[in-house]
C-alpha positions in Angstrom: -6.6 -75.8 20.3 -10.3 -76.1 21.4 -13.1 -76.0 18.8 -13.8 -72.3 19.2 -10.1 -71.5 18.6 -10.0 -74.0 15.7 -13.1 -72.4 14.1 -11.5 -68.9 14.4 -8.3 -70.2 12.8 -10.1 -71.8 9.9 -12.6 -68.9 9.4 -9.7 -66.4 9.5 -7.7 -68.4 6.9 -10.8 -68.7 4.6 -11.7 -65.0 5.0 -8.2 -63.8 4.1 -7.9 -66.3 1.2 -11.2 -65.2 -0.3 -10.3 -61.5 0.1 -6.9 -62.1 -1.6 -8.6 -64.0 -4.5 -10.6 -60.8 -5.2 -7.9 -58.2 -4.6 -4.4 -57.6 -5.7 -2.9 -56.7 -2.3 0.8 -55.9 -2.0 1.0 -57.4 1.5 -1.0 -60.6 0.9 1.8 -62.8 2.1 1.8 -61.0 5.4 -2.0 -61.2 5.7 -1.8 -64.9 5.2 0.4 -65.1 8.4 -2.6 -64.0 10.6 -4.0 -67.5 11.2 -0.6 -69.0 11.6 0.5 -66.4 14.1 -2.8 -66.7 16.0 -2.3 -70.5 16.2 1.2 -70.0 17.5 0.1 -67.5 20.1 -2.5 -70.0 21.3 -0.2 -73.0 21.4 2.5 -71.1 23.3 0.0 -69.7 25.8 -0.9 -73.3 26.6 2.7 -74.6 26.9 3.8 -75.2 30.5 7.4 -74.3 29.6 6.5 -70.7 28.8 7.0 -68.4 31.7 4.0 -66.5 33.1 5.3 -63.0 32.0 5.4 -64.2 28.4 2.0 -65.8 28.7 0.5 -62.5 29.8 1.9 -60.9 26.6 0.6 -63.8 24.6 -2.9 -63.5 26.1 -2.9 -59.8 25.3 -2.0 -60.5 21.6 -4.6 -63.2 21.4 -7.2 -60.8 22.8 -6.2 -58.2 20.4 -7.1 -60.5 17.5 -10.6 -60.8 18.8 -11.1 -57.2 19.9 -13.5 -55.2 17.8 -11.6 -52.1 19.1 -8.1 -51.8 17.8 -6.0 -49.5 15.6 -7.1 -51.0 12.3 -10.6 -52.4 12.9 -11.5 -55.5 10.9 -15.2 -54.7 11.0 -14.5 -51.6 8.9 -11.4 -52.5 6.9 -12.0 -56.2 6.4 -8.9 -58.5 6.4 -6.6 -55.5 6.0 -7.5 -54.8 9.5 -5.5 -57.8 10.6 -2.2 -56.1 9.7 -1.9 -54.4 13.1 -2.8 -57.7 14.8 -0.1 -59.5 12.8 2.5 -56.8 13.7 1.6 -57.0 17.4 1.8 -60.8 17.3 5.3 -60.6 15.7 6.4 -58.1 18.2 5.3 -60.4 21.1 6.8 -63.5 19.4 10.1 -61.8 18.9 10.6 -62.0 22.6 11.0 -65.7 22.2 13.6 -65.2 19.5 15.5 -62.7 21.7 15.5 -65.0 24.7 16.7 -68.1 22.8 13.3 -69.8 22.9 13.1 -70.4 19.2 12.8 -74.1 19.6 9.3 -73.5 21.1 8.4 -71.4 18.1 9.4 -74.2 15.7 7.7 -76.8 17.8 4.3 -75.1 17.6 4.5 -73.5 14.2 1.8 -74.6 11.7 2.7 -72.3 8.9 4.3 -73.1 5.6 7.2 -70.6 5.8 10.0 -70.5 8.4 8.7 -69.1 11.6 11.8 -66.9 12.4 11.9 -65.5 8.9 8.2 -64.8 9.1 8.5 -62.9 12.4 11.5 -60.9 11.1 9.8 -60.1 7.8 6.7 -58.7 9.6 8.9 -56.7 11.9 11.0 -55.4 9.0 8.0 -54.5 6.9 5.7 -53.1 9.6 6.7 -49.5 8.9 5.8 -50.0 5.3 2.4 -51.7 5.7 1.3 -49.8 8.8 3.2 -46.6 8.4 5.8 -45.5 11.0 3.3 -43.6 13.2 0.8 -46.5 13.5 3.7 -49.0 14.0 4.9 -46.9 16.9 1.4 -46.9 18.4 1.2 -50.7 18.1 4.5 -51.2 19.9 3.6 -48.6 22.5 0.3 -50.5 23.1 2.2 -53.6 24.3 5.0 -51.5 25.9 2.4 -49.6 28.0 0.8 -52.8 29.2 4.0 -54.6 30.1 
């Protein structure tokens, strides 16, 4: 990870941790996955073993983290705005699970929890923390692009 990416990772972790210290948020454990998912997206996008088609999806998910224009804008909602970014990242990362590339996920995972359980948890909970309509829009966003 270059210094710009490392700074984003560290700043995002600090921003979310500070937010959760002040708020009692039901999906705090999911919010804390944002920096770990972002890190994993970056590492996978730089891995030569990952096929180009998947790298394009990874790049889209990385860009979505930085984009000021998304379904839940962080500039307005604060860290809660990362919930759609996390869901989109899990949706993209699930492609690795479905294609038996889980070893790459484990190799690059920097999080404390199990990477496969984290992805599955986000995908299972997305309807609850985003709402069914918004979750469909997130999935359609990636489906329309690829």
